[in-house]
VEXVEXSE-535384 format. One line per 2 residues: number of its first residue (from 1); for each residue x, y, z of N, C-alpha, C. Coordinates in steps of 0.02 Angstrom, whole numbers, m for minus. Layout:
REM residues N
NUM	X Y Z X Y Z X Y Z; ...;
This chain:
REM residues 243
1	3006 5946 6440 2964 5908 6394 2992 5837 6387; 2949 5787 6388 2969 5717 6381 2967 5698 6307;
3	3023 5670 6281 3029 5657 6210 3067 5592 6198; 3043 5550 6152 3080 5491 6131 3122 5507 6070;
5	3183 5480 6068 3228 5493 6012 3281 5439 6008; 3307 5428 5949 3367 5387 5942 3427 5429 5960;
7	3480 5396 5982 3540 5433 6004 3602 5391 5992; 3658 5425 5983 3723 5392 5974 3769 5419 6028;
9	3798 5375 6068 3843 5396 6121 3911 5414 6091; 3936 5474 6109 4002 5495 6085 4054 5492 6140;
11	4034 5511 6202 4084 5517 6255 4050 5512 6322; 4082 5479 6369 4056 5472 6437 4112 5487 6487;
13	4098 5530 6536 4147 5545 6588 4115 5534 6656; 4156 5514 6704 4131 5502 6772 4111 5569 6804;
15	4059 5565 6845 4035 5624 6881 4017 5602 6952; 4052 5630 7000 4040 5610 7069 4060 5538 7081;
17	4031 5507 7132 4049 5440 7151 4016 5386 7107; 3955 5399 7085 3917 5346 7052 3885 5367 6986;
19	3893 5429 6965 3857 5454 6907 3904 5466 6848; 3875 5481 6790 3913 5498 6730 3880 5557 6695;
21	3919 5591 6653 3893 5638 6605 3907 5609 6536; 3854 5599 6498 3858 5565 6434 3841 5614 6378;
23	3887 5623 6330 3875 5664 6272 3849 5621 6215; 3791 5639 6188 3759 5601 6135 3738 5647 6078;
25	3735 5617 6019 3704 5652 5963 3636 5620 5952; 3584 5661 5961 3516 5634 5958 3482 5654 5892;
27	3434 5613 5873 3398 5626 5811 3354 5687 5815; 3326 5700 5875 3278 5755 5883 3312 5820 5904;
29	3361 5816 5949 3390 5877 5978 3463 5889 5959; 3492 5847 5917 3562 5856 5899 3607 5839 5958;
31	3660 5877 5965 3710 5864 6017 3685 5885 6085; 3686 5838 6133 3662 5851 6200 3705 5813 6250;
33	3707 5840 6312 3741 5806 6367 3689 5788 6420; 3696 5727 6447 3648 5700 6495 3682 5680 6560;
35	3653 5700 6615 3676 5677 6680 3638 5614 6697; 3675 5560 6709 3645 5495 6725 3667 5477 6795;
37	3621 5479 6842 3637 5466 6912 3639 5392 6929; 3687 5373 6971 3687 5306 7001 3705 5249 6954;
39	3727 5264 6893 3738 5211 6845 3801 5170 6861; 3846 5197 6902 3908 5162 6917 3905 5125 6984;
41	3846 5116 7012 3840 5076 7072 3849 5002 7056; 3866 4963 7107 3877 4891 7096 3816 4857 7065;
43	3757 4878 7085 3696 4847 7062 3684 4860 6988; 3706 4918 6963 3691 4937 6894 3751 4933 6847;
45	3811 4927 6874 3870 4936 6832 3874 4884 6776; 3847 4825 6786 3852 4774 6735 3798 4778 6682;
47	3750 4821 6690 3694 4825 6643 3690 4894 6610; 3666 4943 6647 3656 5009 6618 3721 5042 6595;
49	3774 5034 6634 3837 5068 6616 3861 5048 6546; 3848 4985 6527 3870 4963 6461 3835 4997 6404;
51	3776 5025 6417 3739 5061 6365 3769 5129 6349; 3812 5154 6392 3839 5221 6384 3911 5221 6360;
53	3932 5167 6327 3999 5165 6298 3999 5200 6230; 4055 5231 6210 4058 5265 6145 4036 5220 6088;
55	3994 5248 6045 3970 5212 5987 3905 5175 5997; 3880 5171 6059 3817 5136 6070 3760 5173 6036;
57	3716 5134 6005 3657 5161 5970 3596 5147 6013; 3562 5199 6034 3512 5193 6087 3444 5221 6065;
59	3392 5195 6097 3327 5226 6099 3319 5255 6169; 3308 5320 6174 3304 5351 6240 3240 5393 6246;
61	3216 5397 6306 3161 5443 6323 3191 5494 6370; 3190 5557 6350 3227 5608 6387 3182 5665 6409;
63	3202 5697 6464 3173 5760 6484 3216 5815 6454; 3185 5856 6411 3225 5907 6377 3202 5977 6395;
65	3250 6018 6416 3238 6089 6428 3288 6128 6387; 3266 6171 6341 3312 6207 6296 3359 6255 6333;
67	3344 6270 6396 3384 6318 6433 3435 6285 6480; 3440 6219 6477 3487 6183 6521 3544 6153 6481;
69	3603 6154 6512 3661 6123 6480 3663 6048 6491; 3634 6025 6547 3631 5953 6562 3559 5931 6562;
71	3544 5880 6521 3477 5853 6518 3473 5788 6559; 3413 5761 6563 3402 5699 6601 3372 5645 6556;
73	3387 5582 6572 3360 5525 6536 3311 5488 6581; 3252 5476 6554 3202 5438 6591 3208 5363 6579;
75	3221 5345 6516 3225 5274 6498 3274 5265 6441; 3310 5209 6441 3360 5196 6390 3360 5122 6373;
77	3370 5107 6309 3379 5037 6287 3418 5037 6222; 3449 4982 6207 3488 4976 6146 3443 4978 6084;
79	3462 5018 6034 3425 5019 5971 3456 4971 5921; 3520 4956 5930 3555 4908 5886 3599 4865 5931;
81	3595 4800 5924 3636 4755 5964 3698 4736 5922; 3756 4759 5944 3818 4745 5908 3835 4670 5912;
83	3853 4644 5854 3872 4573 5850 3948 4564 5858; 3987 4609 5828 4059 4600 5825 4099 4655 5858;
85	4075 4717 5854 4115 4775 5873 4145 4770 5944; 4108 4751 5996 4138 4753 6063 4196 4705 6073;
87	4200 4652 6032 4250 4600 6042 4304 4599 5988; 4300 4645 5940 4347 4648 5885 4388 4711 5892;
89	4454 4704 5900 4497 4762 5913 4494 4814 5858; 4494 4793 5796 4492 4841 5741 4425 4878 5739;
91	4371 4842 5744 4304 4873 5742 4295 4919 5803; 4318 4897 5860 4312 4939 5920 4354 5002 5914;
93	4413 4996 5887 4456 5055 5880 4429 5104 5828; 4399 5078 5774 4366 5121 5725 4308 5159 5756;
95	4270 5124 5798 4214 5157 5833 4239 5213 5877; 4292 5200 5915 4320 5251 5959 4347 5310 5919;
97	4380 5296 5862 4405 5349 5819 4348 5393 5794; 4296 5362 5767 4239 5401 5741 4206 5443 5796;
99	4199 5414 5855 4168 5451 5910 4212 5510 5930; 4277 5500 5935 4322 5554 5954 4321 5609 5902;
101	4323 5590 5838 4323 5640 5785 4258 5680 5785; 4202 5647 5793 4138 5682 5795 4133 5728 5856;
103	4157 5704 5913 4155 5744 5974 4197 5808 5966; 4253 5802 5931 4297 5860 5921 4269 5908 5868;
105	4237 5880 5816 4216 5921 5759 4150 5957 5771; 4103 5922 5800 4035 5950 5805 4023 5976 5876;
107	4012 6041 5880 4006 6074 5946 3939 6109 5956; 3901 6118 5902 3838 6153 5907 3781 6103 5917;
109	3729 6121 5956 3676 6073 5973 3624 6060 5920; 3621 6100 5867 3566 6095 5819 3562 6024 5789;
111	3500 6000 5781 3491 5934 5752 3495 5938 5675; 3515 5883 5646 3522 5878 5574 3508 5806 5555;
113	3451 5793 5522 3430 5725 5508 3479 5689 5461; 3507 5725 5412 3555 5694 5366 3617 5672 5404;
115	3641 5715 5448 3700 5698 5488 3686 5637 5531; 3630 5637 5565 3615 5581 5611 3612 5516 5572;
117	3578 5515 5516 3572 5453 5477 3640 5428 5454; 3683 5474 5433 3750 5455 5411 3791 5426 5469;
119	3790 5459 5526 3827 5434 5585 3801 5365 5606; 3736 5360 5611 3705 5297 5634 3723 5240 5587;
121	3717 5251 5522 3732 5200 5473 3806 5181 5476; 3850 5230 5486 3921 5216 5490 3937 5167 5546;
123	3908 5178 5605 3922 5133 5661 3894 5063 5649; 3838 5058 5616 3811 4992 5598 3859 4958 5549;
125	3884 4996 5500 3932 4967 5452 3994 4942 5487; 4020 4980 5535 4080 4958 5571 4069 4890 5602;
127	4009 4878 5626 3993 4814 5657 3982 4758 5606; 3953 4774 5548 3927 4722 5504 3967 4710 5440;
129	4004 4759 5415 4039 4750 5351 4097 4702 5359; 4115 4665 5306 4173 4621 5309 4237 4661 5320;
131	4286 4629 5350 4347 4663 5371 4383 4698 5313; 4380 4670 5252 4416 4700 5196 4387 4767 5176;
133	4325 4781 5195 4295 4847 5180 4303 4897 5237; 4334 4875 5291 4343 4920 5349 4413 4948 5353;
135	4460 4920 5315 4530 4941 5321 4538 5015 5308; 4499 5043 5262 4505 5114 5245 4446 5155 5272;
137	4409 5127 5320 4351 5161 5347 4369 5229 5377; 4423 5233 5415 4441 5297 5447 4455 5351 5395;
139	4486 5332 5339 4501 5381 5286 4436 5404 5254; 4395 5355 5234 4331 5371 5202 4288 5414 5247;
141	4282 5395 5310 4239 5432 5356 4262 5504 5365; 4327 5515 5370 4353 5583 5381 4336 5629 5322;
143	4345 5603 5261 4330 5646 5203 4255 5655 5194; 4216 5604 5209 4144 5612 5204 4117 5660 5257;
145	4148 5661 5315 4128 5708 5367 4139 5780 5344; 4195 5792 5312 4208 5860 5285 4153 5880 5235;
147	4136 5833 5191 4083 5847 5142 4017 5863 5177; 4001 5822 5227 3937 5829 5262 3933 5896 5298;
149	3989 5919 5324 3990 5981 5363 3993 6044 5320; 3997 6034 5253 3991 6091 5208 4056 6117 5180;
151	4112 6083 5193 4175 6105 5163 4210 6046 5128; 4171 6012 5088 4197 5956 5049 4241 5978 4992;
153	4270 5930 4958 4314 5944 4902 4276 5960 4838; 4307 6000 4796 4284 6005 4726 4319 5947 4690;
155	4286 5891 4687 4319 5829 4667 4324 5822 4591; 4374 5857 4563 4384 5857 4491 4454 5833 4474;
157	4474 5779 4507 4541 5751 4493 4545 5727 4420; 4602 5738 4390 4616 5713 4323 4692 5711 4314;
159	4717 5679 4261 4789 5679 4250 4818 5750 4244; 4777 5798 4224 4800 5867 4219 4793 5904 4285;
161	4746 5883 4327 4734 5915 4392 4746 5862 4446; 4808 5848 4462 4824 5791 4504 4856 5809 4571;
163	4857 5873 4587 4878 5895 4653 4818 5919 4691; 4814 5903 4756 4757 5924 4797 4778 5983 4840;
165	4748 6040 4826 4758 6102 4865 4715 6097 4928; 4746 6083 4985 4707 6075 5047 4678 6140 5071;
167	4711 6194 5058 4687 6259 5081 4620 6277 5050; 4612 6259 4986 4551 6278 4950 4507 6219 4932;
169	4528 6158 4948 4486 6099 4936 4474 6083 4864; 4525 6092 4821 4516 6077 4750 4579 6046 4720;
171	4569 6011 4665 4624 5981 4628 4649 6031 4576; 4715 6033 4568 4744 6083 4524 4809 6057 4495;
173	4841 6096 4452 4907 6079 4426 4960 6123 4461; 5023 6110 4444 5077 6146 4478 5073 6221 4466;
175	5052 6241 4407 5050 6312 4390 4998 6350 4430; 4942 6317 4446 4888 6352 4482 4891 6340 4558;
177	4943 6307 4581 4950 6294 4653 4983 6353 4687; 4948 6382 4737 4973 6442 4771 4972 6433 4847;
179	4984 6373 4870 4986 6360 4942 5037 6305 4957; 5064 6307 5017 5111 6255 5037 5075 6194 5064;
181	5010 6199 5075 4970 6143 5101 4937 6107 5043; 4972 6056 5018 4945 6019 4961 4966 5947 4966;
183	4932 5904 4926 4944 5832 4926 4970 5812 4858; 5022 5770 4857 5052 5748 4795 5005 5701 4756;
185	5024 5687 4693 4979 5655 4645 4954 5587 4666; 4998 5542 4687 4977 5474 4705 4926 5475 4761;
187	4942 5513 4813 4897 5518 4870 4832 5553 4851; 4836 5605 4811 4777 5643 4790 4729 5599 4751;
189	4755 5555 4709 4712 5511 4669 4672 5464 4715; 4704 5436 4766 4670 5391 4812 4616 5429 4850;
191	4632 5490 4871 4582 5531 4907 4522 5544 4863; 4533 5557 4799 4477 5568 4753 4433 5507 4748;
193	4464 5447 4746 4426 5385 4743 4385 5375 4806; 4417 5384 4864 4382 5377 4928 4322 5425 4933;
195	4333 5485 4909 4282 5537 4914 4219 5520 4874; 4227 5482 4820 4170 5465 4777 4127 5409 4805;
197	4153 5369 4851 4116 5312 4876 4056 5332 4918; 4001 5296 4910 3943 5306 4954 3948 5264 5017;
199	3992 5215 5018 4004 5173 5076 4076 5147 5071; 4105 5124 5126 4174 5100 5124 4180 5039 5078;
201	4233 5039 5037 4244 4984 4991 4315 4956 5001; 4328 4899 4970 4395 4870 4973 4441 4907 4925;
203	4499 4927 4950 4549 4960 4908 4617 4947 4940; 4661 4915 4902 4727 4898 4928 4771 4960 4932;
205	4789 4979 4993 4834 5036 5004 4886 5014 5054; 4950 5027 5040 5001 5007 5087 4999 5051 5150;
207	5027 5027 5203 5019 5058 5269 5041 5131 5270; 5100 5145 5241 5125 5213 5243 5079 5262 5208;
209	5051 5241 5151 5005 5285 5114 4940 5294 5152; 4916 5240 5184 4855 5245 5223 4864 5295 5281;
211	4921 5292 5313 4934 5339 5368 4938 5411 5342; 4971 5419 5284 4977 5486 5256 4908 5515 5239;
213	4865 5474 5209 4799 5498 5189 4758 5518 5251; 4762 5479 5303 4726 5497 5364 4752 5562 5393;
215	4818 5571 5394 4846 5633 5420 4825 5693 5376; 4823 5683 5311 4802 5738 5266 4728 5754 5276;
217	4687 5703 5288 4616 5717 5300 4607 5757 5363; 4645 5741 5415 4640 5778 5478 4668 5848 5470;
219	4721 5855 5430 4747 5923 5416 4695 5965 5381; 4659 5934 5334 4607 5971 5298 4551 5992 5346;
221	4531 5947 5391 4480 5965 5439 4503 6021 5485; 4567 6021 5504 4593 6073 5549 4594 6142 5516;
223	4600 6144 5450 4597 6208 5415 4530 6242 5428; 4477 6202 5428 4410 6228 5437 4388 6227 5511;
225	4419 6183 5550 4401 6176 5620 4465 6179 5662; 4492 6238 5674 4557 6244 5708 4558 6214 5778;
227	4500 6206 5808 4497 6178 5876 4505 6102 5876; 4510 6070 5819 4509 5997 5816 4565 5965 5858;
229	4625 5990 5853 4680 5963 5892 4702 5894 5870; 4741 5861 5912 4766 5794 5898 4719 5741 5927;
231	4707 5688 5889 4663 5635 5911 4703 5578 5943; 4684 5558 6003 4720 5506 6039 4711 5438 6006;
233	4657 5428 5969 4642 5363 5940 4682 5348 5877; 4714 5398 5847 4748 5387 5783 4808 5340 5788;
235	4853 5347 5836 4910 5300 5840 4887 5227 5849; 4833 5217 5885 4807 5149 5894 4784 5120 5827;
237	4749 5161 5788 4727 5139 5721 4786 5120 5677; 4838 5163 5679 4897 5149 5638 4928 5081 5656;
239	4927 5065 5721 4956 5002 5744 4914 4942 5721; 4849 4949 5726 4804 4893 5710 4795 4881 5635;
241	4796 4936 5596 4781 4930 5525 4846 4927 5484; 4888 4882 5501 4950 4872 5464 4938 4827 5404;
243	4980 4834 5354 4975 4790 5297 4959 4827 5234;
């Protein structure tokens, strides 16, 4: 069946001499993989290949068969033209981080309109928001992804409930803490603030705390998604987002 849909590129790998396999999250079909023939030839490498980089927002017309693992693309064009992301190291690294995290976390093909809108908007924000609102984007995005996937926090932080129980996703006190996987008070308070935001905001956090919060967010995701593993993009983010 021929279908038009918006799509977000998550991952592209070489296939054969001139082709690629591109993993995308589509608005209509959810997570799908597409075989794109001949895109790495000299004639096309400077044009079409650029559309299949991680984080690209596309309008595609696809041939879809529910019984195939690899689908085909009939037509592709950019749905959003990035102004800053391709040439800005921080924005580009945030895009790669989000793509890698999504690729590791989401493995089922079912479509979800709320998920797609959130992912699409996030990539636009990475391109367009001022730099001071992007410093904590990776932290915010990780915790919002947990919420979106159905295992968010019971966000009831208070001076009395200032420890974050990662195993159960709730804030508690020392007496009610029954797990070794928990976050101390200062870090837990920042996580609670990040979790409440509807979009990334400016918040001054020193580098060591920012790194700790990101590691805790990934630890929380691994509790629910044991296959997550280690992300290659995290050390690069730590290097770029100093201060």
